[in-house]
N, C-alpha and C positions, 0 to 999 in steps of 0.2 A: 362556831359550834352550832350544830343543827338544833332546831327547836325541839324541846322535849314535851311529851304528852303525859298526862296522868295515867296511872295504872289501869283505871276503869276503862278509859277511852282506848288504851292500847289493847286491852283484851278484846274489844269489839272490832278492831281493825282486821282486814284480811291477813291470812298467814303470810303470803308472799311479801306483803308490805313490811310486816314485822321482821321477817328474815332479812329483807333488804336494809331496813333501818339499823339492824344489829351489827352489820359489817362496818358501819362508820363509827369510829371511836370518838370520844369527847374531844380529844386533841388530835388534829390531823397529822401531827408529827409522829404519832405512834404507828401510823400506817394501817393497813387493812387488818381487821380482826380475823385471823386465819381460822379459828374454830367456828365462828359464825359463817364464814365463807364456805367452809366445808358443808355446813348444814344447808346453806342456800343452794349449793351445787347438787347435793343429794336430792333436795326437793325438786329442782329443775329437771334432773334426770328421771326422777320417779313420776313426775307429773309434767310431761313436755307440753301439755296444752296450756300450761300457765306461763310458758316462756314469753309469749307476746306481752302479757301483763307485766311480767318482771322487767322486760326491756323497756316498756313504756314508762313504768314508774321510775326506773333508773335514768331514763332520758329526761324526765321532768326535773328530777333532783339535779342532774348535771347542768341543765339549762339555767336553773336558778343560781347554781354555784358559779357558773361562768359569768353571768350578769353581775353577781356580787363580788367577783374577783376572788373567790375562795379556791385558790389553786390547789391547796392540799386535798380538799374533798374531791376536786375534779380528777386528780390523779388516782385517788382511791376508787372512784366510780369507773374510770376507764380500766383499771386493773381488774376490777370485778367483771366488767363486760368481757374482757379478753379471756378470763378463765372460764366464764360460762360459754363463750363461743367455742373454745377449744374442747370443752367437755361434752357438748351436746351436738349430735349429728343426725338427729331425726328429721323427718319431713316438717315437723312443726317449727323448725328453726327459721323458716322463711319469714314469718312476721317479726321474729326477734331481730333478724338481720336488718330489716327496715328501720327499726328503732336504733340499732347499732350505727347504721350509716347516717342516720339523722344526727346522732351525737357526734360522730366524726366530722360531719359538715359544720356543726356548731363550733368545734374546736378550730377547724381550718379558717372559719370566718373571723375568728377572734384576732385581735391585733398583736397578741403576745406570742413571740417566737417560740417560747417553750411549749405553749399549748398547740401551736401548729405542728411542731415536731412530734408531740405526743399523739395527736390525731393521725399523723402520717404513719407512725410506727404501728398503731392499732390497725390501720387500713392494710398495711403490708402483711400483718399476721393474718388478717381476714382473707387476703388475696391468696395466701398459700393453702387455704382450706379447700379441699375438693368436695363440692356439694353433690349429693346423690341425684338430685333432679335439677334440670335447668330452670332458670327464672326468666319467664317471658315478658315480664313487665318492668324489670329493673333496668335502669339506665345510669350511666356514669358521666353524663355530660358535665355536671357540676364539678366532679372530681378532676376531669381532664382540664377544665379551665383553671381550676384553683391550683392544681399541681404545676401547670404550665406557668402560671403567674409567679409561683414561688421560685421557679427556675431562673427568673429574671430579677430576683431580689437585689436591691441596691442599698441595703442597710448601711448606716454610717460606720458600724463596727465590723471590720473584716471578718472576725471570727463568727459573728452572728449571721452575716449574709452567706458565708460559706456553709454554715449549718443549715440554713433555710434552703439553699440551693440543693444541697445533698438530699434533704428531705423531699423536695419537689421531684428530683430525679427518681428517687426510690418510689415515690408515689406513682409516677408515670409507669415505672417498671411493674408496680403492683397492678395497675389498671390493665396493662398489656397482658400480663400473665393471667389475670382473672377473666378477661374477655376472650382470649384465644382458646381457653379451655372450656368456655361456655358454648352452648349450642347457638347462641346468638352472637358469636364472636365477630361476625361481619360488621356489626355496628361500629366498632372501633376504627375500621378502615375507611369510614366515610370521610370525605374531604374536609368537612368542618372540624373533625378531630385531628386528622393528620396535619392540617395547617397550623395547629397549635403544638402538637407533640414534637414533630420533627424539628421545627425551628428552635424550640426550647432546648432540645438536646444539642443541636449544632452550636447554639449560642454558648453553651458551657464547654463543648469540645474545642471551640475556637480559642479559649483562654489558655490552652496548654502551651507550654513553652518549647517543648521538644516534640516536634511532629515527626513521626516515623516516615522516612522517605525511602525505605527499602522497597524493592519490587515484590518480594514475597509477602505473604500475609503477616501483619503485625502480631507480635506475641501477645498472649492473653495476660491481662494485669493480675497481680496478686490480690489476695483478699484484703490485705491491709491497704493497698492503693485504692481499691474500690471504695472503701469506707472514708478515706481521708481526702481524696482528690476528686472534685466535681467533674473535671474533664475526663478522667479515666472512667468514672462511674457512668457518665453520659455516653461515652463511646461504647462501653459494654452494653448499656441499655439499647443503644442504636443498633448494634449488631444483633441483639436478641430480637428486636422488632423486625428487622429485615429478614432474619432467618425464618420467621414465622409467616412471612408474606407469601401469598400464592400468586398465580398468574393474573387473576382478575384484580388483585389488590396492588399490583406492582406500580401502576401509574400513580395512584394516590400516595404511595410511599415515596416515590422519587421526585415528583413534581415540586413538592415543598422545598426540596434541596436546591433546585434551580432558583426558586423564588428567593430563598435566603441568600444564596450567593450573589444574586442580582442586587438585592436590596442593600447588602453590605459591601458591594464593590469588591468582591473577593476573587474576581477572574484575573485581575492584574494587581499584584502578583497572584499566582494561582496555586501556591503550595498547599494551602488548606483545601482548595477544591480538589486537587489531585489526591490528597489524603482521604477526603470523604469518599471519593469514588473508588478508591482501592478498598475501603471498608465495605462499600456497597457490593462490589463485584465478588469479594471473597465471602460475603455473608449470605447472599441470596443463593438459591438453588441453581446449579449449573445450567439447567435447561431454560432458565429465565434470563440468561445473560443478554441474549439478543434484544430483549424488551428494553433493557437499560440503554443499549446502543441506539435503538430507535428513538427513545425519548431524548437522548443527547443530540441526535441528528435533527430532531424536531426543534429543539431549543436553539440549535445553531441557525436553522432557517429563520426562526423568530428574531434572532439578534444579528441578522446579516448586515444591517445598516449601522451597527455600533462601531466603535473605534477598532482599529486593527489589533490592538493588544488584547482587547476583550475577546475578539473572535479567535485570536491565537491561543488564549487561555482555554477556551472551550474545546478547541481542536486538540490541544495537548491532553486535556482530560479524556477526550475520546480515544486518543492514542493509548492511554493507560488502560482504559476499559477494554479496548480491542486486544491489547497485549495479554490481558487475563482471559478474556472470552475466547481467544484463538486456541487456547489450550483445552477448551471444552466444546460446548455446543454454540455454534454461530447462528444456526437457524436460517430462516429465509431472507436474511437482511444483507447478504453478501453484495449483490449488485446494487442494492439501495445505498449501502455505505459508499461504494465507489462512485455511484452516480451523484450523490449529494456532495461528496468531497470535490469531484471534478467541477461541479457547478459552482461551488464556492471558490475554487481555484480560478475559474474564469472571471467571477465577480471581483476577486482581489486584483487580478491583472487589469480589469476594466477600471476599477477605482484608481489604481496606480497610474494608468494612462490618462484618465480624466484629470487627476491632480496635476500631472505633468503638462497637459495641454492648457489647463487653466492658469498655470504659472508662467507660460511663455510670454515674453515681452515685459515681465514684471521683475524688477530687481529687488523689490522689498519683500517678496514672498519667497520663503525657502521651503521647499518640499522634500528636502533630503531626509528629514526625520520621518515624515509620513511614508516616503518610499521605503525606508529601512523597516518601518513597522509592517508594511505590506509584504516585504520579503520575509519577515518573521512568520507571517500567516502562511505564505506560500511554502516555506520550508517545513512548517509544521504539517501542512496537508500532505506534502510529499513523503515525509517520514511516516505519517499514519498510513498512507496508501501502501508504501513499501513494506512496512512491518506487518500490516494486515495480510497483504498478498503473500509474503514470504512464509507465513505460518499456515496457509491454507493447504489442504491436500492437493496432490498433483492434478487431479481431474478438475478441481475448481480453479486452480491457478491458471491452467491453460485457458479457461473461459475468461478469466480476468485479464489475461494478456491480450486476448482478442478484443475484449471490451475497451481497454485503454488504447490499444492501437487504432481502434475505430474512431477514437476521439481526436487523434493527432491531425491537425490541419495540414494539408499539402497545397501549395500554391497551384492554382489552375484546376483544382478538383473540388467537388462538392460532396464527396463520399463520406467525409467525416461528419459526425453528429453533434459536434460542439460548436455553438454559435460564436463566431469570431468577427461578426460584421461590424461591431462597435470598437474593436481593438486596434485596428490599423496594422501596419506592417510590423512595427516594433513589438506591439502587444501580441501579435500572432507568433512572432519568433519566440517571445518569452513563454508563451503557452507550449509551443513545440518543445522547447528545452525542458520545461518542468514535467511535461507528460512523459518524455523519454527518460528523464531521471527517475520518475515513478516506476516506469516499466523496467528500468535497470534494477531497481531494488526488488521488484516482484520476481524477476527472473533469477535473482541471486540464489544459488544453491539448488536450482531446478535441475534434476537429473532424469531425463527421459530415456527409456530403453531403446527407442529408435529415433533417429533424427527427424523423421517425418512427423512424429508426434510433437516434437519441440518446435518444428518449423513447417507447419502445414502451409499450403499454397496461399490460402486467404490471409495468412499472417505474414508470410515471408515477403510477398510483393509490396504491401504498404510499409513494412519495416525498412526495406532497402530504399524506398523512395526518398526519404530525407538524406540518404548518403550521397545524393547528387546535388544537394543544396549548396549554394555558395556561402556556407557557414561552417567553418572548421569545427566548432563546438558541437553542432548537430551531428556531423559525421563521426566525431569521436564517440558520442553517446550510442549511435547506431552500431558501431563496431564493438563497443563494450557489451551491449546487449547480445549481439551475435556471439561473442565469446562465451557469455554465460550459458547460452543454449548449446553451443558446439562442444564445450569442454565438459565431457561426461566423466573424465577420470582425474580431474583436478591437476592438470598439467600446466595451466596458464601461469601460475606463480613461478614455475621453473623457466618459463620462456620470457619473463618480464625483462624488458630492455632489449633493444636491437644491438646485436654484437656478433662477432665471429666466434663460434663455439669451438674450441679445440677438439673436444671429445664429447659428443652428444651422449655417449654411454654413461658419463658421470652424472647426468641429470636424472637418471633412473626414471625415464618416462614410461608411464603406464599406457598400454594400448591393447586392443583386442582385434581379432580378425574382423574385417568389415563384413557386415551381415548383408543378406540379399536385399533387405528393405533399404538399407543405407546406400547400396550400390544403385538401386532403382531410383532413389532420391537424387543422386548425383547425375544420373542420366537425364532426368527431367529438369533439374534446377541448377546443375553445375555451371552451365554457361551464364546463368544469372548472377551467381556468386563471383565468377571470374570477372564478369563485366564491371561489377561495382568495385571490386578491388582495383582493377586496371584503371578505371576512371578516377577512383579516389586518389591514386598516386599522381594524377596529372593536375590536381587542383593547385592554383597559385598561392592560396592562403594556408597551405599545410604548414604545420609546425612539427617539431620533433616528435611530440606525442602521436600525431597522426601517422607518421611513418612507423613508429613502434607498434601501434595497433594494427596497421596493415600487415606488417611482418608477422605479428602474432596470429592474425587471421589465416595467412597462408600456412603457417606452421600447424595450427589446429586442424585445418582441413586435411593436411598431410597425415596427422596422427589419427584422426577420427574417421576419415572418409576416403582415404586414398587407396585405390587399387592401381593396376598397371595403366589403365586408361586415364585415370585422374592424374597420375604422376606425369604422363605425357602432356596433358592439358596444362598442368601447373608449370611445367618447363616452358611450354609455348607462351604462357602469360609472362613469365619472367623474362624470356628473350625479347618479347614484344615491348616490355617496359624498358629494357636496355636499349633497344633500337630507337624507341621514342626519345629517350634521353640523349642519344647521340645525334639524331636528326633534328630534334627540337622543333617539331612542327607546331607546337603550341606556344612557342616563344616563352618558355619558362625561364626564370632566373637561374644563374649558374649554381646557386646553392641547392635548388630543388633538383636540378639535373644530377648533381653529385650525390644528393641524398637518395634518389631513385637507384643510382648505380650501387650505392652502399647497401640498400635494401635488397636488391637482386643478389649481390654477393653473399650477404648474410643468409638469405633464404636458400640459395643453391648449396651453400656449405652445409646447412642443416639437412636439406633434402638428400644430398649425396651420402651423408652418413646414415640417414634413416633407411634408405633402400639398399644400402650396403653393396653397391656396385663399385669394385675397386678402380676400374678405368675411369668411371665418371668422377669419383672422388679425387683421383689423381689430377684430372684436368682442372677441377674446381680449385684444388689446393695450389696448383701451379699458378693459376691466374691470381689468386689471393696473395701468394708469395711475391709475384711480380708487382702487384699493386702496392704491397707494403714497401717495396724498394723504390718504385718509380712514381707511383700516384697514390699516396696515402689518403688523399681526399676522396677516393673511391671506397673507403672503408668506414664503417659506422663509428669506430672508436675515434676517428679523426674528424670527420665531417661535422659531427654533432658536438664537437668541442669548441669552446669559445676561441675566437680569433683564428680560425682555421684558414690557411692560405688556399685560395681557390684558383683554378687555372683560368686563362682567358678564353680558351675554346677547347672543344673535345675532338675536333675533326682531325688534328694532327697526331693523335695518339696511335700507338702501334696496336696491331690486332692482338698481341699477347696480353693486353690489358682487359680484353673482353672475353666473354664466354661465347664460344663458337658453336653454331648449330650442328655443323658437320662433325665436329669432334664429339659432341654429346650424343649424336645419333650413332656414331661408330661405336662409342663405349657402351651404350645401352643395347644396341643391336647384338653385340656379342654376348649379352647376358639374357637373351631371349625376349626382349621387349619388342613390340611392334612399333617401329619408328617411322613408318611412312608419313604419319601426320605431322611429325616434327618439321618436315620441309614446307608445310603449309603455314604461312604466317598467321598468328592469332589476330583476328579483327573482332572487336566486340559488336554485339548485335545492336542495331539501331531500333529504338522503341520510342513510344510517346513520352517516356519519362524524361527525355532530354528537353522536350518542350514544357512539360508540366513542372519540372524542377527549375525552370528559368535559367538554364545554363546553356552554353554553346554546344551544339550537337557535335558528336564525334566525327560526323561525315558532313562536310559542307556541300559538296557536290558529288554525285555518283556517276561515273562514266557509263556504266551499264549494269543493270540489276537483272539477273536471270531468275525467273520464278519457276520453281519446280513444285507443282501441286501434288499432293498425295495421290498415288495411283495413276498418275498421268503416263501416257505412252508417247514417246518421242515421235513415232511414226504418225500417230493420230494428230499430234500437235502440228505436224507439217501440213496436213490437209486442212485443219480448221484455221490455222494461222494464216494460210494463203489468202483467205477472204478478209481477214481482220486487219492485217498490217497494210495500211495505205497512208498517204500523206496526211489525210484528215485524222486518221487514227493516231498517228504519231503526234500531231498537233494537240489532240485532246490529251494524250498521255503526258505531254509536257505541261499543259495547263491543268493543274491538279485542283483548282478551286471547285468546291462542291463535291469532291470525291474522297473526302477523308475517311468515311466509313468503309468504302471499298478498299482503300489503301490499307487501312488497319487490318481488315480481314485477310488481305493477301499477305501482309507481313506476318501475321500469326501463322498462316499456313506454311510459309517459307521457313519460319523459325522451327515450327514443329517438324517439318520434313528434315531439316538439317540436324535436328537433335536426335531423331529416332531412326532415320534411314541409315543403312550401311554406307561406308565411305565409297566403296566401289560403285554402288548404284548411283550415288550422287554424282560421281565423276563421269559415269557413262551418260547420264541424262544431261549434264552440263555440256559435254562435248557435242551431243546430238543437237541440242537446242542452239548452241553457239554457232555450229556450222550452218544451220538454217538461217539464223539471224544475219550471219555474214553474207549469205547470198542475197537475201531479200533487201537488206539495207543498202547493199552495193547497187542494186537495181534502182531503188526508189530515190536515194539521195545522191547517187552517182559519186560515191566516195572513192577515193584512191586507196585501194587495199594493197598493202605491201605483202606479197606472198611469203610464206614461211620458207626459211632456208632448208628445212627438212621436215618430214612428217612429225617430228617430235617438237613442233613449235608450242608456244604457250599462249593462253588467253590472259591478257593483262587487264585487270580491272583498275581503272584510274579514278582516284578521288581528287579532291581539290589540291592535295599536296604530295601524294605518294602513289606508287603503283604496287599492286600486289599480284603475284603470279599464282595461278591456281592449277587447274587440270590441263593436261596436254591437248590443246586445240590451236587454232590459228590465232595470230596476234591481231587484236583490234583495239583501237583507241577512239572513244567518243567522249571527250570531256564535257562535263555538265549536262549529259543527256541521260534520262532515265526511261528505259523501255520496259513496259509490262506486257 
């Protein structure tokens, strides 16, 4: 019971004190005296200048009651303050607010949970009041600290600590609402405040038992859940906090999240971390998504020496963030994301290789667990790269394809920008495979209008370089990437698996007429594609999947890029593969030779139905029918089956088992095709890629190589060459040391000439130059030249194992001699 004063003394006291005293009953159980409270409220509204005195007097009374543990009178005082606060909205309320906040602070400092909850409720009511003018001197540092401490309450009674934690979360929510609506709202975003607010919310969110793992934004909690569950209330407050963050405040809001996850070891397992960043990405404004990605990349750099599972957890969080951000604004971080991820990919491989080297010679140290952990990191990086790249618009995706391709290391070159000096051969191979896997995911679903957009020259050349590596897995990845870019009408799934297709029409293949740009692309790059397919079929370590992918490559080129000239070239490639399997110049195993024969048969069956030339289809069908009866190991359905019986040799087989050039030329010539080039055997171009890819060159020795420079005149060549071709000149031509650059340029000019010049012009210049070389070499070397039996003789170019007839000239053979 408050102290009572005599009537004489009471009459001399100020009116506001008398009004305040009257609201307190003799017994606090009776509660606030409503009639006297109405008088006090009317007086405060009528004389707002007295509000500060009323507040100060109420604060003094409340302080005494708190110290004396008079909880009943404390409740009455706070109820009176709340009513006065809600009733008065004049400018004079500023001093009253200071008294009010002082009383709230007293309650929060008390050790009684009921008073702490009471103070929090009053502060929340105050936070919902919109003030007319900003307060430039008011700060909430104490309330941030106190409410944050309440969020970590560990009271022995579960019901009490739950009530205190809920009060602390609601108090933080009130501080956030009050400060963001204030002119000085930036103060709440200072690091010293965020370092308390964010971990307090995450600490309570972490206690939830059912973490939403859906990709979409989690559903909003109901009002009942907000009041009863600290985890749900904390999550709602966290969303509200992030939703009010601006670009300048984003770092201060996100960095405490990383610190909390680090301090509580929440990266492994990382379910809670993923949940937090889903909330972050769905709560912030879309244009700030790239800022969160930048912060995640920075944290990944800071934790690069941590355990593999921690790094994998961070990368998986990045994947979730990227998956959400890719639907909106990515900002300027596209290349930074890929560059950072590729750097960590290299570091992971380097750590893996270092652990493996450190364990060599030791039987007690097992690194299998660490290797598996590093593979988890690497797979997470690849998934992130692939998902990010596949969600980018086409113009950005093409840039990323070039960027990743520039990182793929190729033996013998230094054009790639990824440092692999510390990895060794096995580490470099690992990097190659993972980068190509990343590129495969980026190219998935990419649909370019023209093939030159999907396969520009700066991208095509380095892409095909790994297809010559002595690694079947690398070659498979290159072919799959090529399929992603070639298949613009989603036909690849219909061609899956190498087989003899009875009726191609049943596949319902989608195709369009080849455009002028695509035709131009094949004129420039067709020989490059043929070369890599041809050489890919000759690799000794090919498995069934390699042959299936090579078959699909030929089929997709036929569907997407084939005109009459391309069809003739593809048939030449197929016949060359058949001849190579028969002659076996590369000493391939019998299985590989039969597999190549099966591939040729399956492809020519597909091609003959696609171009719809009845005579050609009849010849192909007849050969396949004969093979079915006499040589089933030449068919894909049999050769790729387990325990297939293989022949001892192929030399004794009848011609009716093979596809014959003269039969094909006769059938196509009757349908209007220009078949002159079918009589010229296909020989792949010789480039420096054979040396750079560390594989055997397709040409061991060249008998004679005739250079035809662009714009050269055969008559002028006779005059100039007379002075140049001497014994010393030939000696220098054979000794090629120190002349690599000149040779490379000459090869380029020859290739360009043969790609672009008409066939008739090439034949005429070959004949002229060959005749001249015939006469001059006969004089210098005194060689015995066998005269042609008739003017229709042939020039035979002899390699280390085979002879190829080309244009009608005299027959000359100079083994292992290269004349320029």
